[in-house]
C-alpha positions in Angstrom: 107.5 97.2 91.2 105.3 100.2 91.9 104.7 102.1 88.6 102.0 104.7 89.2 100.6 107.1 91.7 98.3 106.1 94.5 95.7 108.5 96.0 98.1 109.2 98.9 100.9 110.0 96.5 98.6 112.4 94.6 97.6 114.2 97.9 101.3 114.7 98.7 102.4 115.9 95.3 99.5 118.3 94.9 100.5 120.1 98.1 104.1 120.4 96.9 103.2 121.5 93.4 100.8 124.1 94.9 103.6 125.7 96.8 106.2 125.3 94.0 104.6 126.3 90.7 101.4 128.2 91.4 101.7 131.7 89.8 104.3 130.4 87.4 103.9 131.2 83.7 103.8 128.6 80.9 106.7 129.1 78.5 106.1 126.1 76.2 104.7 122.6 76.1 106.3 119.5 74.6 105.4 115.9 74.2 107.7 113.0 75.0 105.2 110.4 73.7 101.5 110.2 73.4 101.0 110.0 77.1 103.8 112.2 78.5 104.0 115.9 78.2 106.5 118.5 79.5 105.4 122.0 80.6 108.2 124.6 80.7 107.3 127.0 83.5 109.0 130.1 85.1 108.3 132.3 88.1 110.4 135.2 89.4 113.4 134.1 87.3 113.2 130.5 88.5 112.5 127.9 85.8 110.7 124.6 86.3 109.8 121.6 84.1 106.5 119.9 85.0 106.2 116.3 83.7 102.7 114.9 83.2 102.2 111.2 82.3 98.5 110.5 82.1 97.5 107.5 84.2 100.9 107.3 85.9 102.4 110.4 87.5 102.9 114.1 87.7 105.9 116.0 89.2 108.6 118.5 88.4 111.8 117.1 86.9 115.4 118.0 86.9 116.2 115.5 84.1 116.5 116.0 80.4 113.7 114.0 78.8 113.8 113.4 75.0 111.2 115.5 73.2 109.5 114.6 70.0 111.1 116.7 67.2 107.6 117.6 65.9 104.9 118.4 68.5 101.7 116.4 68.3 98.4 118.0 67.4 97.3 117.8 71.0 100.5 119.5 72.2 99.8 122.3 69.6 96.3 122.8 71.1 97.7 123.0 74.6 100.3 125.6 73.4 97.5 127.6 71.7 95.4 127.9 74.8 97.9 127.8 77.7 101.1 129.4 76.5 102.1 132.6 78.5 99.2 132.0 80.9 99.7 131.6 84.7 98.9 128.6 86.8 96.3 130.1 89.2 95.5 127.0 91.3 96.0 123.3 91.6 93.5 121.0 93.4 92.5 117.4 93.6 89.0 116.7 92.5 87.2 114.8 95.3 89.1 111.7 96.6 89.9 110.4 93.1 93.2 110.5 91.3 92.2 113.5 89.3 94.0 116.9 89.3 92.5 120.2 88.2 94.9 123.0 87.0 93.4 126.4 86.4 95.1 128.7 83.9 94.6 132.4 83.2 95.7 135.9 84.1 93.6 137.2 87.0 90.7 134.7 86.7 90.6 131.2 85.3 90.2 131.0 81.5 91.0 127.3 81.1 91.2 124.1 83.2 93.6 121.2 82.6 92.3 118.0 84.0 94.9 115.2 84.6 93.5 111.7 85.2 96.0 109.3 86.9 93.8 106.2 87.1 93.2 103.4 84.7 94.6 104.4 81.2 94.6 108.0 82.2 93.7 111.1 80.3 94.6 114.8 79.8 91.6 117.1 79.2 91.6 120.8 78.4 88.4 122.7 79.2 87.3 126.3 79.2 86.3 128.2 82.3 82.9 126.4 82.5 84.5 122.9 82.1 83.4 122.5 78.4 86.0 120.2 76.8 88.2 122.1 74.3 90.8 119.4 73.7 91.3 115.8 74.9 94.1 113.3 74.6 91.8 110.3 74.6 88.1 110.3 73.7 86.2 107.7 75.7 82.9 106.8 77.3 82.7 105.8 80.9 81.2 102.3 81.1 79.7 102.8 84.5 78.0 106.3 84.2 77.7 106.3 80.3 79.3 109.8 80.4 81.1 110.7 77.1 84.4 112.5 77.3 84.8 114.3 74.0 85.3 117.8 72.6 82.2 119.9 73.2 81.0 117.8 76.1 81.0 119.0 79.7 83.5 117.5 82.1 81.4 116.0 85.1 83.2 117.7 88.0 80.3 117.0 90.4 80.4 113.2 89.7 84.1 112.7 90.6 84.5 110.0 93.2 84.6 111.4 96.8 87.2 110.6 99.4 86.5 107.4 101.3 88.1 107.4 104.7 87.1 105.4 107.8 84.4 102.9 107.2 81.4 102.9 109.5 80.7 99.9 111.7 77.5 99.3 109.7 79.2 99.4 106.3 82.1 97.3 107.4 79.8 94.7 108.9 77.9 94.6 105.7 81.1 94.1 103.7 82.1 91.3 106.0 78.7 89.6 105.7 78.9 89.7 101.9 82.5 88.4 101.8 83.9 84.9 102.1 85.2 84.0 105.5 88.5 82.9 104.0 89.1 86.3 102.2 92.0 88.4 103.5 91.1 91.5 105.4 93.3 93.9 103.3 91.6 92.7 100.1 88.3 93.6 101.6 89.4 97.1 102.8 91.5 98.3 99.9 88.7 98.8 97.3 86.5 100.6 99.7 88.9 103.3 101.1 91.1 106.0 99.4 94.2 105.3 101.4 96.0 102.9 99.0 97.3 99.4 99.8 100.6 100.6 101.3 99.0 102.8 103.9 96.4 100.1 104.7 99.2 97.5 105.2 101.1 100.0 107.4 98.0 100.6 109.6 97.3 96.9 110.0 100.9 96.2 110.9 101.0 99.1 113.3 98.0 97.7 115.1 99.7 94.2 115.2 97.3 92.7 112.6 98.8 90.3 110.1 98.1 91.5 106.5 97.2 88.0 105.5 94.7 87.5 108.3 91.3 86.1 107.3 88.1 88.0 107.8 86.8 85.4 110.2 89.9 85.7 112.4 89.7 89.5 113.3 87.3 91.7 115.1 85.5 94.7 113.6 87.0 96.9 116.4 90.5 96.0 115.3 89.8 96.9 111.7 88.2 100.3 112.8 91.4 101.0 114.9 93.6 100.3 111.9 91.5 102.5 109.6 91.6 105.3 112.2 95.4 105.2 112.2 95.4 105.2 108.4 93.1 108.3 108.4 95.5 110.1 110.8 98.5 109.5 108.6 96.5 110.5 105.5 95.4 113.8 107.1 99.0 114.5 108.3 100.4 114.2 104.8 97.5 116.2 103.4 98.1 119.1 105.9 101.8 119.5 105.1 103.1 121.7 102.4 105.9 119.3 101.7 106.6 115.7 102.8 109.9 113.8 102.7 110.1 111.2 99.9 111.3 107.7 100.3 112.4 105.2 97.6 112.5 101.6 98.6 115.4 99.6 97.1 116.2 96.0 96.2 119.7 94.7 96.4 121.1 92.0 94.1 124.6 90.6 93.6 126.1 90.3 90.0 129.5 89.3 88.8 132.1 92.0 88.1 133.9 92.2 84.8 137.0 90.7 86.4 135.0 87.5 86.7 136.4 86.9 90.3 134.3 89.3 92.4 130.7 90.3 92.8 129.1 93.7 93.2 125.9 94.9 94.7 123.3 96.3 92.2 120.6 98.4 93.8 117.3 98.9 92.0 114.3 101.0 92.9 111.1 99.2 93.8 108.6 101.7 95.3 108.2 105.4 96.1 106.2 106.8 99.0 105.6 110.1 100.9 105.9 108.3 104.2 108.1 105.5 105.5 105.6 102.8 106.2 106.2 100.1 108.8 106.6 97.3 106.2 109.5 99.2 104.6 111.4 100.4 107.6 113.7 97.3 107.7 114.4 97.4 103.9 117.1 99.5 102.2 115.7 102.9 101.2 116.7 106.4 100.2 115.4 109.6 101.8 114.7 112.8 99.8 113.9 116.3 101.0 110.6 116.2 99.2 108.3 113.6 97.7 108.4 115.4 94.4 112.2 114.9 94.3 111.8 111.2 95.2 109.3 110.6 92.4 111.5 112.4 89.9 114.5 110.3 90.9 112.5 107.1 90.8 111.0 107.4 87.4 114.1 108.9 85.8 116.2 106.0 87.2 113.7 103.4 86.0 114.9 103.7 82.4 118.5 103.2 83.5 117.5 100.3 85.7 115.7 98.6 82.7 118.9 99.0 80.8 120.9 97.6 83.7 118.6 94.6 84.1 119.0 94.0 80.4 122.8 94.3 80.9 122.6 91.7 83.6 120.9 89.3 81.2 123.5 90.1 78.6 126.2 89.4 81.2 124.7 86.0 81.9 124.7 85.2 78.2 128.3 86.3 77.8 129.4 84.3 80.8 127.5 81.3 79.5 129.5 81.5 76.3 132.7 81.6 78.2 131.6 78.6 80.3 130.8 76.7 77.1 134.4 77.4 75.8 135.7 76.1 79.1 133.6 73.0 78.9 134.6 72.4 75.3 138.2 72.7 76.3 137.7 70.2 79.2 135.8 67.7 76.9 138.5 67.7 74.3 141.2 67.0 76.8 139.1 64.3 78.5 138.4 62.6 75.1 142.1 62.5 74.3 142.9 61.1 77.7 140.4 58.3 77.1 142.0 57.6 73.7 145.4 57.4 75.3 144.2 55.1 78.1 142.3 52.8 75.8 145.0 52.6 73.2 147.7 51.8 75.8 145.5 49.2 77.5 144.6 47.5 74.2 148.2 47.5 73.0 149.3 45.7 76.2 146.4 43.3 76.0 147.3 42.3 72.5 150.9 41.7 73.6 149.6 39.6 76.5 147.5 37.5 74.0 150.0 37.5 71.1 149.8 33.8 70.3 145.9 33.8 70.4 145.7 36.8 68.1 148.2 35.3 65.7 146.3 32.1 65.5 143.0 34.0 64.8 144.7 35.9 62.1 146.0 32.6 60.5 142.5 31.1 60.6 140.8 34.2 58.9 143.6 34.6 56.4 143.5 30.9 55.4 139.7 31.0 54.9 140.0 34.1 52.7 142.9 32.6 50.7 140.8 29.5 50.0 138.1 31.9 48.6 135.5 30.9 51.2 132.6 33.3 51.2 132.2 35.7 54.2 128.9 33.9 55.1 130.6 30.5 55.2 133.5 31.8 57.2 131.0 33.1 59.8 129.3 29.7 59.9 132.6 27.8 60.2 133.5 30.0 63.2 130.1 29.4 64.8 130.6 25.6 64.3 134.1 25.8 65.9 132.6 27.7 68.8 130.2 24.9 69.4 133.2 22.6 69.6 134.7 25.0 72.2 137.7 25.9 70.0 139.6 28.6 71.9 140.5 30.7 68.8 136.9 30.7 67.6 135.6 31.5 71.1 137.7 34.6 71.1 136.3 35.9 67.8 133.3 38.0 68.5 132.4 39.8 65.2 133.6 39.8 61.6 134.0 43.1 59.8 135.4 41.7 56.6 134.2 44.6 54.5 136.7 46.7 56.6 139.3 43.9 56.6 138.9 43.8 60.4 137.5 41.4 62.9 136.7 41.8 66.6 138.2 39.6 69.4 137.3 39.4 73.1 140.7 39.4 74.9 141.4 39.2 78.6 143.8 41.3 80.5 145.9 38.5 82.0 148.1 40.8 84.0 145.3 42.7 85.8 143.7 41.4 89.1 140.6 39.2 88.8 137.1 40.8 88.9 135.7 40.5 92.4 132.3 39.2 91.3 133.1 36.9 88.4 136.6 36.0 89.5 137.7 36.3 85.9 140.1 38.6 84.2 138.7 41.8 82.8 137.6 41.4 79.1 138.1 43.9 76.3 136.7 43.9 72.8 139.6 44.6 70.4 139.5 45.4 66.6 142.2 43.4 64.8 143.5 44.4 61.3 143.7 41.3 59.1 146.5 42.9 57.0 148.8 43.3 60.0 150.5 40.8 62.3 149.5 40.5 65.9 152.6 42.5 66.9 151.9 45.2 64.2 148.3 45.5 65.6 149.7 46.1 69.0 152.2 48.7 67.6 149.2 50.4 65.8 147.5 51.0 69.2 150.7 52.2 70.8 151.1 54.7 67.9 147.6 55.9 68.5 148.5 56.4 72.2 151.5 58.5 71.2 149.6 60.5 68.6 146.8 61.2 71.2 149.5 62.4 73.7 151.0 64.8 71.1 147.6 66.0 70.1 146.7 66.5 73.8 149.7 68.8 74.3 148.8 70.8 71.2 145.1 71.0 72.2 146.1 72.2 75.7 148.2 75.0 74.2 145.6 75.9 71.5 142.7 75.7 73.9 144.6 77.7 76.5 145.1 80.5 74.0 141.6 80.3 72.8 140.3 80.4 76.4 142.4 83.4 77.3 141.2 85.2 74.2 137.6 84.3 75.0 138.1 85.4 78.6 139.7 88.7 77.4 136.8 89.3 75.0 134.3 88.4 77.8 135.9 90.9 80.2 135.8 93.6 77.5 132.2 92.8 76.6 131.3 93.0 80.3 132.9 96.4 80.6 130.9 97.7 77.7 127.7 96.2 79.1 128.3 97.8 82.5 128.2 101.3 80.9 124.5 101.8 81.6 122.7 104.7 79.8 120.7 106.9 82.0 118.5 110.0 81.5 120.9 112.8 82.4 120.0 115.6 84.7 119.8 119.0 83.1 123.0 120.9 83.3 122.6 124.3 84.9 123.1 127.1 82.4 125.1 129.8 84.1 124.1 133.5 83.6 127.4 134.4 82.0 127.2 131.8 79.2 125.1 134.1 77.0 128.1 136.5 76.8 131.7 136.0 75.6 133.4 134.6 78.7 136.4 132.8 80.0 138.0 131.9 83.4 141.5 133.3 83.8 144.4 131.2 85.2 143.9 133.1 88.5 140.3 132.0 88.6 138.7 135.3 87.7 135.5 135.3 85.5 135.9 137.7 82.5 132.7 138.5 80.5 132.3 140.6 77.4 129.5 141.8 75.2 128.7 140.2 71.8 127.2 143.5 70.5 126.4 147.0 71.6 123.2 145.9 73.4 125.1 143.3 75.4 127.9 145.8 76.2 125.4 148.2 77.8 123.6 145.4 79.6 126.9 144.1 81.1 127.8 147.6 82.4 124.4 148.3 83.8 123.6 144.9 85.3 126.8 143.1 86.1 129.5 145.8 86.9 129.7 145.8 90.7 131.9 147.5 93.3 135.3 145.8 93.2 135.0 144.6 89.6 137.3 145.9 86.8 136.1 147.4 83.5 138.3 147.0 80.4 137.6 148.6 77.0 139.9 149.0 74.0 140.3 152.6 72.7 138.7 151.8 69.3 135.2 152.0 67.9 133.0 148.9 68.3 135.3 147.2 70.9 133.6 144.9 73.4 133.1 146.0 77.0 134.9 143.6 79.3 134.2 143.2 83.0 136.6 141.2 85.3 134.5 139.9 88.1 136.0 139.8 91.6 134.6 136.8 93.4 131.6 137.5 95.7 130.3 135.6 98.6 127.9 133.6 96.3 130.8 132.2 94.5 132.1 130.5 97.6 131.0 127.3 99.2 128.1 127.4 101.6 128.6 127.3 105.4 126.2 125.4 107.8 126.3 126.9 111.3 124.0 124.2 112.6 127.1 121.9 112.5 128.9 123.0 115.6 132.7 123.1 116.2 134.1 120.8 118.8 136.8 121.4 121.5 140.4 121.4 120.4 142.8 119.1 122.3 145.4 118.9 119.5 148.5 121.2 119.8 148.2 124.3 117.6 151.4 126.0 116.2 151.8 129.0 114.0 153.6 128.2 110.7 155.8 131.3 111.5 157.0 129.9 114.8 157.3 126.1 114.1 160.6 125.4 112.5 161.3 122.2 110.6 163.6 120.9 113.3 161.0 121.5 116.0 158.4 119.7 113.9 160.6 116.7 113.4 161.5 116.5 117.1 158.1 117.2 118.6 155.5 115.9 116.3 156.7 113.9 113.2 156.5 110.5 115.0 154.6 111.2 118.2 151.5 113.4 117.9 149.2 115.2 115.4 149.5 119.0 115.3 147.5 121.9 113.8 149.5 124.4 111.8 147.9 127.8 111.5 148.5 131.2 109.7 149.5 129.6 106.4 148.9 131.9 103.4 150.8 129.9 100.8 147.7 128.7 98.9 145.7 132.0 98.6 146.1 131.7 94.8 145.1 128.1 94.8 142.0 129.1 96.8 140.9 131.5 94.1 141.0 128.6 91.6 138.7 126.4 93.6 135.8 128.7 94.3 132.5 127.1 93.4 132.0 129.1 90.3 135.6 128.6 89.1 135.7 124.8 89.7 132.4 124.4 88.0 133.4 126.5 85.0 136.7 124.8 84.6 135.8 121.2 85.5 132.0 121.0 85.7 131.7 118.7 82.6 134.6 116.5 83.7 133.7 113.0 84.8 135.0 112.3 88.3 135.3 109.1 90.4 133.5 109.0 93.7 134.3 106.7 96.6 132.1 105.4 99.4 133.1 106.8 102.8 133.7 103.6 104.7 136.8 102.1 106.2 137.4 98.6 104.9 136.2 98.6 101.3 135.5 101.3 98.7 132.9 101.1 95.9 133.5 103.5 93.0 131.0 105.5 91.1 131.4 107.9 88.2 129.5 111.1 87.4 130.1 114.6 86.2 131.5 117.1 88.7 128.6 119.5 88.1 126.1 116.7 88.9 127.9 115.9 92.1 128.1 119.5 93.3 124.6 120.6 92.2 122.5 117.5 92.8 124.4 115.2 95.3 125.7 117.9 97.7 122.9 118.0 100.2 123.8 117.7 103.9 124.4 114.0 104.8 121.6 112.5 107.0 122.1 110.3 110.0 120.5 107.3 108.4 123.2 107.1 105.7 126.0 104.6 106.4 129.5 105.1 105.2 129.0 102.9 102.1 126.0 105.0 101.1 127.9 108.3 101.3 129.6 109.4 98.1 132.9 111.2 98.6 135.1 113.0 96.0 138.6 112.4 97.2 141.6 110.8 95.5 141.1 108.7 92.3 141.3 111.8 90.2 144.9 112.4 89.1 144.9 112.7 85.3 146.8 115.4 83.5 143.9 117.9 83.7 143.8 117.6 87.5 147.6 117.6 87.7 147.6 121.1 86.2 145.5 122.3 89.1 147.5 120.4 91.7 150.7 122.1 90.5 149.2 125.4 91.7 149.0 123.9 95.3 151.9 124.5 97.7 152.6 121.6 99.9 153.6 122.3 103.5 157.3 123.2 103.8 158.0 120.6 106.6 160.0 117.5 105.5 159.7 113.8 106.4 163.1 112.3 105.6 163.2 109.4 103.1 159.5 109.8 102.1 158.0 111.3 98.9 154.8 113.4 98.8 151.8 113.0 96.6 148.6 115.1 96.5 144.9 114.1 96.8 142.2 116.7 96.2 138.7 116.5 97.8 135.3 118.2 97.8 132.6 117.1 100.2 129.1 118.1 101.5 128.4 118.9 105.1 127.8 115.9 107.4 130.1 113.7 105.3 133.4 112.3 106.4 135.5 109.1 106.6 135.2 106.9 109.8 138.3 106.0 111.8 141.1 104.5 109.6 144.9 104.7 109.5 147.7 104.9 106.9 151.0 106.6 106.4 151.9 110.1 107.6 150.8 113.3 105.8 149.3 116.8 106.0 145.7 117.9 105.2 144.9 121.5 104.4 141.3 122.9 104.6 140.8 125.4 101.7 137.1 126.1 102.2 134.7 125.2 105.0 135.3 123.7 108.4 136.5 120.2 109.0 136.5 118.4 112.4 139.2 115.8 113.0 139.4 113.0 115.6 142.6 111.1 116.5 143.5 107.9 118.4 147.1 106.5 118.8 148.1 103.4 116.7 147.6 100.9 119.6 143.9 101.7 119.9 141.6 98.8 119.0 138.3 99.3 117.1 135.4 96.9 117.3 133.0 98.5 114.9 132.4 97.4 111.3 134.0 100.4 109.8 130.8 101.3 107.9 129.1 103.6 110.5 129.5 107.2 109.4 131.4 109.7 111.5 128.2 111.8 111.9 126.4 108.7 113.3 129.4 107.9 115.6 129.5 111.5 116.9 125.7 111.6 117.5 125.2 108.2 119.2 128.5 107.2 120.7 130.8 110.2 121.4 128.8 111.5 124.3 128.9 108.1 126.0 132.7 107.9 126.1 134.5 108.4 129.4 137.1 111.3 129.5 140.0 108.9 129.1 138.3 107.2 126.1 137.7 110.4 124.1 139.9 111.0 121.1 142.2 114.0 120.5 140.2 116.4 118.3 140.1 119.8 116.7 138.2 121.8 114.1 140.2 123.1 111.1 139.3 126.4 109.5 140.2 127.6 106.0 144.0 127.8 105.8 144.6 125.5 108.7 146.8 122.4 108.2 146.8 119.2 110.2 149.6 116.7 110.4 148.7 113.1 111.1 151.6 110.8 112.1 152.2 107.3 110.7 149.5 104.7 111.6 147.5 107.1 113.8 143.8 106.4 113.7 141.8 109.4 112.5 138.3 110.3 111.4 136.9 113.4 109.7 133.6 115.2 109.6 132.9 118.1 107.2 130.9 120.8 108.9 130.4 122.9 105.8 130.7 122.5 102.0 134.4 121.7 102.2 137.3 121.8 99.8 140.6 120.3 101.0 143.9 118.9 99.9 145.9 116.1 101.5 149.6 115.5 101.1 150.4 111.9 101.7 154.0 110.6 102.2 155.3 107.2 101.3 
């Protein structure tokens, strides 16, 4: 797993930070641990948090990182010198992993040097690079330069950028290396590209990364390095680069113990999709800075998840041990039953021989012959081939037992020896031969009864253990993660509430806030309310503005409309039943029944009312649906970017259905379902919110209506008899981009774009797919 920045990563993030936080002012500085610091920044009303982990990384973060309750001495020094100053510039020193931040007002007063190599360091200097504070005092072993307070930071001695190697230098390196060394191990220490870019360049030039030095020409190496330099310069010249996180997929057992789930973990992060990663699962981010933030913030959760997987294995092992113990107990009792039954029948088959042996032993004991002499007498009788003595194998007179070797006269002969099978049987001297057989039959019956009780008890114990295991697995699967910072809304500093109609009402806490509300937040169309008494709060009822609504995306174009459109004022229920209920989809327009509901689901209203509520998200594919949970505010604010073409249906999260508890039902009751009836069927509502570019690929189910409340939504229909050959995982956006234009006219689906207030009816078992063209809010009414 990649766990620190390369030089290429540093080049990419410096460009992004330069455009993002230069001219921002330092509000405060906190330390997470001895190596990690948070810089609170603001610029033109926008706030940022810069995270610096010396030796590892630097980027802005949207996550809430735990801060030390008491700042360290080093943090206090940083606060003393940098607080309220502006970041004037950000630059990389030479070609090394060192960043130079300059702070001041109009001209630099301080420099903050961040070292991201080896153990790392954070060094604060004055304008002439004299060290004022340092996180780690050290002496460079190669240059003997001391890094300590009062010393000068050696800016001029920073390692320069090492790009394409000259033919002479490369030839010399090859001469000094072993012929069996790998070419990438020779190149990596001598260039600034980093191992990932070097491997990409070699692969792009069709050179194996494991090739030996003696198996490649110098020209091929130069060609690879030239390509690497081009990629490096491209990334360096751009203000922002896309970020990529490479993933690893593993399968683990679910808490139901019968199915498995895929667990994805992050492996690497890069500002470029290298050739060696193009065939692996990966995530794309709009900027490398965002990708790094997501990567490191998720690592903690992944560590906990890996720990949880190990705990799962231990819990499942305990359950398996209970199962094995249950099986071993039953198996042992079965053996006792079989042995006791067999021995009982063998004694009955050899009743006379056993009785004669009992008579011999009892007579010897009655005559007070010593145990040793009895054994000698039996051995003497064996030498005379006495059948009774030959059957006695061992004396256990201290237990009042002796052992006989008896043959199962009723069983078939052994194939090799052609003799009956022999058994060694313990005989109780105090009992007759028949009583000894009865003793073994009693043992068999007792083992049978015990087996039944053991099966019942073990079954209960196993069920309890399985129930406890499932509960433990559920608890283990709740993985703690570093949470993203919740956006604090501007109105939360006032007294505020959201009315039942969805209007935001704000009021001042004191006279100063009263005046501020009137001057800053009272706009045309708002209502001002004030009680006719001294000291009363000034209240403003805000009428929703355009910024309170969901965003539109004109780049997603409407399609043609080949579905019948009818006005709700002209389509009667009988006409609907006759023309469309079983035969064709229809678009119903001009409905105003849900104008009140619309005011309740503006972006600001839905976030204020339900932002902290945990919702269930589904993947947008046809055949199977994975479920994920997150807060609604996190979904809307952080996972609501337009869906990209490279995302499949199973990688697209979709808020629709699965959210029907009492709190949501209160909202659903404000929604008016279409007035058209479907005889014999009952309606139920599903509410959805989705980003542009998302949608569900072709699927079918029972009949229903879908109303678009906000945004535009494109629908596609095929009749029930249509056959699909796809996997059901390709997204609607991908299908529309790559396949739709290749369809013949008679192969194209019925389609239409719905606008806010439009309602579509889909008949029973008609195939349909959806594509959200804007940030969309919609409600479906299903019938069953």
